[in-house]
N, C-alpha and C positions, 0 to 999 in steps of 0.2 A: 507147670506151667503157669505163669501167672496171666492172669484176666487180661493184664494190658498187650502182651506180647500176643495172645492168640486173638485180639480184636487184631494188630499189626496185619496177623498174617492172612486173616481173613479178609484186609482190605489187597495185600497184594495179591491176591487172585484172583479178585474181582477187574483187575488192571491186565490182567493176561493176555497178550496179542493187540495191544493198545500200540505197541510199538511199530509191531507188521503191517498193520492197518497205514500207518504213516507214511513208514518207508515208501510201501506200495505207491503210495500221491506222492512223495516226492520223487521218486525214479522216473515216473510216468509223467511229472511235470520238466521234469529235466528233460528228458526225452523227446516234448514235444519242444521243448526252450531252441535245444539245436537243431532240431528239425526247422523249424519256424527258418534259424540264422544261414543254416546250407541251403534250403531251397528259397527261401526270400533273396539271397542274393543271387541263386543261380535264374530267378526269375526275372528281378531289379535288371541284370548282366543282358540277358536277352531283350528285353523290351528295349534298353539302351542301344543295342546292336542292329535290333530292328529298323529304332529311327532313324541309324548313320546311313545303314546301309540303301534305305529309302530316299535321305538328303542324297546321299553320293549318286545312288542309279539316275535321281531325277535332276541332277546337275551338267550329268551325263550328257541325259537328252539334250537339257537345252543348251550345250554348245554346237548341237547339228543346224548349221544357220542356212539356211537356200543361199547356194553360192549366187545366183545371178542379183536377189536383193541386197547380198551383201555386198558386191560389187559398187552399186546406187547407193551404198552406206543406209539402207535400212535392216534393221534387226525383225526376221522375219525367220521362223522357224521349218524347216524342212520335216513335215512331219512323222514319213514314212524313216527317214533316217533316224529321226528322235525317239522314237519308238523302238527303233532295235537299237540303237545305243544301250535307251534306259532297261531293255531287255535282257540285252547281255549282258550289259553289267552285274544286274541279278543272278541270272544265270551260273557268271563267274562265283560270286560268292554263296553259291549254293542255297538258293532260297527260292519261293514262288512268289507269285506278286502280279499287278497289273497297272499297265502305264495307261493316262489318257495325255493325248494332245490338243490343246483345244489355243488357236492361235498363237501367242507367244510364251503360254506357260506349259509347263510338265507336272502331271500330278503321277505321282507313284505310291502304290497302296502295297506294303509289305506284309506277308504273315509268316510270324516266327513264332518256333516251338522249344518250349522250356523243358527239359527231362528231369522231371524231381527225382532225389536220391533219398532224404528218410521219409518225406512223405507217400510214395509208395506203399508203405509197409501198411498204412492205415484206410490208404484206397485211391491217392490219387497217384495217377502216372506222368500224365504231360499237363503241361498250360498253354495256349495258344494267345499269341497275342498279335493283333495289328495293329501296323503304322504308317502314316501317310506324310509325304512331303510333297510340298508345290514349291517349283522354281520359276520365276519368269526372266525370260533371255532379256534384257537390257541392252540396248545401247551404252557406252560409257562415254563419255568428252574427253579430247586432246589434255592433255595438264598442263 
């Protein structure tokens, strides 16, 4: 064997296993990227849904006007009916939350949970979001 061939063989032996370490790094990075896309989408969807439910529950509550005041042309909320309507909407959507009625505004805070799929394997199970929406009952004039 020539000296050049022996040196070439020696270099090859020193690099053994480097491709394996590189592939492990690429595989882990790819897994984390897929997990971020899937679970990130689930988190964004859950957060968006929480805001939509809070807004619709607040609007449902803001439609509950005091009938006596409405006959006189005033915009006054019936606080008990407004709270019940908003809570009923939350219950129909299957979420928990709180409702606050003050004067002519209804504020709804919703707590929503997103279940993680891929990141569960590295320690995450669920993520919780709070979303708040406030709606004011107003009188709309005749066109």
